[in-house]
C-alpha positions, 0 to 999 in steps of 0.5 A: 562503522562495522557491519555488526554495529550497523545491524545492531543499530538497525534492529534497535531502530525497528523496536519500540518496546524494551528488549534485553541484550540477550534477546537482541543478540538472538534476534540479530543472530550474533553472539551476546559478547559481540552485542555487549562489545559494541553497545558503547559505540551504539550509544555514541552513534544514537547520541549524534541524532539526539536519540537516548537509550533508556535502560531499565534493570530486568526489562532491558533497553528501549530507544527514546526517539521520535519517528523523525529521528528514527527516519533520519538515522535510518537514511544515514545508515542506508547511505552508508550501506551504499558506500562500502563493499562490506555492506550487502546493499552496496554489493547488490546495487553494484551487481544489478547496475553491472548487469543493467549497464554492460553486455559483457558477461560477468562471472562470480569470480570477477564480481568477487575480485572487484568487490573484495569478497569471497565467491561464497558471499557473491553467490549469496548476493546473487540469490537476493538479486535473483529474488528481486529480478523474479518479481519482474519476470526476469531470470538470473542464469549463472553458467560456468563458462558463459558467466552471469546472464539476465534472461527475460523480455527487455520490457521487463528488464527496463521495469526492474531498472526503474524499480531498483533506481527508485528504491535507492533514492531517498535524498531530501535536498532537492535541486531547482528545476528549470522553468521549462519543466512541466509543472506536474513534475515536482522538485523531488522528481526532477532531482531524482531524474537528474541524478539518475539519468542526467546524461540525457536531455531530460527536458527535451524528452519531457517536451516530446511526451507533452506533445504526445499528450496534446495530440491525444487530447488528454491530460495525464495525472502527475504520477502517470506523467512522471512514470511515462517520462522515466520509462521513455528515458530508460528506453532511450538509454537502453536502445542507444546501447542496442537493447531493443524489445524485439519479442513479446513475452506473451503470444496473446497480448491484448489489442491496443487501439490504433490511436495509441499505437500511432502515438507511441510510434510518433513519440519513439521516432521523435525521441530516438530519431530512427525506426524502432521495432513494432514490439517497442511500439506495442509495449509503449502504446499499452503503457500510454493506454492505461496511464491514469488521466485527469478526465474520466475514460471515454467508453464502456471499458470492462463490461465483461466484469460487471457481474463480478463487480456487482457481486463484490459490492453486494458482499461489501454492502452486507458487511458495512450495512450500506447496500445502496451502492450495489446498483449504482451505475457510476461506481460499477463503471469505475470498478469495471474500468479499473479491472480493465486496466488491471487486465492490461497491466497483468497481460503486458506485465506492466509494473507500476506502483504508487504506494497509495495503500500506505495512506489509505491503510493509515486513514481507512484501515477498517474499510481497506480490511473489509475490501481486502477480505472480499478480494477473493470474489473478484479474483475467482470470478475474473481470473485477475490477481490484485495488489495492495494499491488495487485494494486501496483504490477500491477502498477510495472509490467506496469511501468517496461514494459513501461520502457523497451519499451520506444521510442528509440532515437539516438543522432548524433553529431560532437563533441568529445566523452567526450563532446558528452557523457556529452550532451547525459546525459543531454538529458537522464536527461530531457527526462526519458521516452525516451530510448537513445541507445547512441551517434554517430558521424555524419560521422559514422551515417547510416540512413538506419540501424537506428532502433530508432524512434527519431533522435536528431542531432546537425548537419544538416543531411538533411534527409527526416524524420519527427522524426529528430530533429535539435538542437544546438551543445551546447544542451542548455536550449532553445534546451531542451525546444523546444524538450519538446514542440515538443514531447508534441505536438507529443504525445498530446492527447485530455484531455476529463476529463477537461469537468468533472471538473469545479470551482463550484466543488472545495471547502474546508472541515474541517473533523475530519476523513474519514467517516466525510469527505465522509458525508460532501462531499456527503451532498454538492453534494446532495445539488447541485443535482449532486448525487442520494440517493445511491451515498454515500452508493456506495462510502463507499462500494468501500472504504470498498473493497479497500481504494482509497488513491493513495499517495502524500496525495491524494485520489480518492473516486469514483463511476462508475455505470450506475445509476449516475446522473452526470459525474464529478470530484469534488476537495475537499480540507481538512483543516487538513490531515486525516487518509484515510487508516492505516497510510496514510493521505490525504489532497485533494480528487478527487471525481469521478462520471461516467458511465462505458463507461465514465471510460477511459475518466474520469480516464485519469485525473489521469495522471495529478493528481500531477499537479492538486494537486499543483493547488488545494491544497493551502488553503486560510487562 
């Protein structure tokens, strides 16, 4: 399978709407004849996975494939890309592994000879390698006589190694793990570790980590335990080759409590069986200190962030019309502790990821979007930078709080227990935002001792209470619909954001990638005289800090600045899904412009974003 064939297949796997051969050639950047010449082979490769290419005159072609089929074929291409020097991914992996494993200086010429490609291609590959390493504060230095060198803190190099190895591994067939392996380590994790680091005694290193855990009298979460395990394994391998952390990247590293320093020193001594530099101990101690534990953290960490957290929660409360939690001590403390951990991560350049944002975006896209648009409050007041997983964790905290503090209701009935439970379950299903404390027979119902906010009754209680809702004994569809209308009326808020949205700001774009989409959007807004000259720069700057995809194929690129010309929400439909961040693709953009004081109003539209997606995402053919 040649390189162009792989590029065509990859592009089609990422498209969900019809595309012509001409459009496909333009998106990939190859000639039309090259695409046409390979289409029969493309169809053959897809047929191997049960995928059919549907072709319609004047509309083009489209894959008839499930997400599972797309994923399986994509993994096949990924494996293929890692097996031949003709493929860029293979060369990038080869270069990185060589730099990671060998101290001898390689040259561009030597890489070109070993990979059977030109020096020009290697130079281009090195630019991608450099872009990857920069994320971990590691520089790639190319010197004519000395060759290619990695320059940076040894701790950062280890994190780059871990990130690269994780990105390579996608196997779905897992090995049986030994009985001595910790129950928290899944078969998937064990298979990965065994394939990547099988030259070391992984079980013994894991036992030593478990011993450290016991001595500290804490319990790490499954993800934290696995992350620490891999870091120690990589550290042992690097130290055996003579690569030690002998300097620190920052002259003012935050202090770590002595108990964690001692734990790190003991663990390294047990793993390496020799004395290690103090810097090795310091960095491991920091990782141990911030590792997530099952039990709550002890102490009042992050007190300095309380004012910023309260301000942030106040903004969130204004948007979602639920300001009760702004003074909740437990929620404030959780967020303060989280910011304290983030502070240590940023200070030590600790790079950990969980990809929890993918799950949160899928299930809580509205709340994630609200939290994302308000992150500037925390950034400006704490000086910290935040990532998507941080936003997702905050969304989880707030969602859990709202679930625990839902409005309480009691169901009063005159029927038998089984029928009452059946009817109560129907109410619970249709009104998940209400907490039903249970059902009670009307003869046992005591109004004076009722602590619930809402009473839903199938009998006439004759109570002077505006929160009593009378329904029929059948709890039928009409009852559910009427309750929904009543609750909506009761909780209705003025939707100021509708003033920001008009049909003139809804249009379609055929973009090749994220950068192209932003360029086209800003050009259209400039023609409408809606934005200033700096709008695009600020939009891209925001995206560089944290990508604005919020799940369910939506993104909310935004500029909140006093210099904006107009307040607006522009809806941009993308003809084809494009990669917005890592593996996340979008096909609709809600582009937002507002002054700082307008942020709560304009951000409230996010609570309706799924509904708006359904309205605006349809693309006319």
